[in-house]
N, C-alpha and C positions, 0 to 999 in steps of 0.2 A: 504493500500500500504506500503510495506516494505521500510524503508528509504535507500537511496543509500549510505549515509555517516552518521557518528555519529555526533551528535550536537557539541560535544567537538571539533571535527576536523573543522567543519564549523566555529565555533566561533574563533578558532585560525587563520583560513584563513581570516576572516573578519577583525580581528585586524591587520594583516599584510597588507592587502589592504588599510585600513584606514591610516596606518603609511606611506606607500611607494607609494600609488596610484596604485599599482599592486601587484599580488601575483602569484607565480608559484607553482603548485601542481602536484607532480608526482603520477602516478598510480591512476589518477582520475577516469578512467574507469576500472571496473573489467573485467576479461576475457570474460564473456558471453556478456556483453553490448558492449565491444570493437569489438568482432567478428561480432555481428549483424550489427553494423555501417559499419565496413570494408567490409562486404559482400554486403551490400546495395550500398556502394560507387562503388565497382567493377562492379556491375550489371547495374549501371546507367552512366558509363563513356561516353557512346555514346550520352548521352543527355546533356552533359556539353556544355556551350556556352562561348565565349570570354567575359571576364569581362571588364566593362568600369568604368569610373569615373564620379561622378555627379549623381543626381537623376532625374528620369523621363525625361522630355524634354531636360534637360541639360546633359543627359548622352552621353558620347562619348568614343570610344575605343582609348586608347593611349598606344600602346605597349611599348613606350619609358618610360612610367611611371609605367605601371602595366602589368604583363605578365601572369596572371592566368586565368583559366577557372572555371566557377562556375555552380552549380546546386542548385536552390533555393528549399527549403523544404516546404511542406505543410502538416500540421498535419492531415487534413481530408483525403488527398490523400495518404500520406506515412504512412499507418497504420502499416507497418512492423517495423517501428521505435518506437513502443510504449515504449520500455525501454528508449529511448532517451527522449521522451516527459515526462515520469515520472521524469527523472533527471532534466529536465528544470523546471517542476512544483516545485520540491523541492528547486531548486536554487532560483526561484522567491520568494517562501515562506520565505526562510531564509533572503534574502535581505530586504523584506518588514517587516518581524517580528522583526529583530534585527538591521537593519540599517535604517529603516523608510524611504525607498526610494519611496514608492508609485508607484511601477512598475505595469503596467497594460497590457503589451503585450511583444512580442518578435518576432524576425525574425532570421532565420538561413539558411545558405547554406553550401554545400560541396565545397571545393576549391582544384583544381589541378594545381600545378605549374609544368609545364614541365621543362626539363633540360634547364637551363639558365633563367628561370622565376624569376622575382623579383617584388618588389613594393616599390617605392620611399617613402620617409618620408611623413607622412600625419597624420591627426586626423580623427577619426571615426565619423565625423559630416558633415552635409550638410550646405550650406549657407542658405537654406530656410527651413530646418527641423532639429531641435536640440533635438529630443526626445530620442536619443540613450544615455543611462546612463551607463551601464556596458557592456564592450566588453568581449567576451568569445571565446577563441580559444582552441580546443582540437586536438592534433596531432594523426595521424593514420598511421605513418610511421614505418614499420617493419625494424628492424636491421639498424637503422640510425647510422652512424659512423662519427667520426671526419673527417673533410674534405669534407663531403657531402654537406656543405653549407646550405642555406635555413633558417638561424637563424632569429629569431625575434629580431630586434634591438630596444630597448626601450631608449628614450631620456629623461633623468632625469632633474629636475629643476636646479640642480647645474651644469649642463653642461656636466656631465659624461653620459656614455651610458652603457647599460647592454645587453649582447647577450644571448638569450635563444635558446638552441638547440631544434629542433622539434622532440623530442623523443616520441616514441609510448606511448599513454595513458596519456601523460603530458597535463595539462590544464594551460592556462594563463588567468587570469581575470584582467581587469584594467578599470579605469575610462575613458569612451570614450572621454569626452571633455577635459581631462587634460593630456593625455599621448600620445605625438607624438611618432610614431613608423614607422619602415620600415621592409620589408622582404628582406634579402640579397639574391643574386643570388643563385639558387639551382643547384647543380652539378648532380642531378638525379631527377626523378619525386618525387614531394613532395605533400602529401595529408593531408588535415585538415578539421575539422568541425568548422565553424566560425559563431558566432551569436551575437546578441545585445539584451539586456533587455531594454525595452522601458517604458518611463513614460506616453506616450499616445499610443494608438494603431497605428500600422504602416499604412500609407496611400500609399500603393503600393511603398514603399520605397526600392525596391529590388535592389539597387545599392550602392556599398560602396563608401562613400565620402572621 
């Protein structure tokens, strides 16, 4: 399997993540892989469901807190996304080989924020399940412009914040348990691929905490 990214790039990104708890990578998806995921996204929009907060029996829909719709991916079912799964495999290998994280699973969904959709400040962890280690968001928005909203707001330990625009093919990776974040209200439909690298296999944890 051909590597998706050069090792030198990966090591630079890992160093930045270790220093800041997050890293922003532009052009993370090449044109072919980006087109495959965007096409899959468009063809499955009718299958998206309203996202909730909390896991399993604790899950509830709270549009005042979270306004997106999601479609959970399954590697065995969604074979059209082989190029995505290859990228996930490479990412897992890098984190385990060079960061010694002991990752053993992952979970990913597509996310659609309609106009006005937002997500209040939160951590990517559950009260009763804490196996999410690295959060990974890849943006799929064509021609995103200043004023379109939908920025990822990262809350830093020193009290400052960082706004990340959801530009096409941009990837944000951060430590799930250590980086509070929010999604600001979007002024037009906003599309992303969001996932978590896990230290234990997911136990039907298909709801964002």
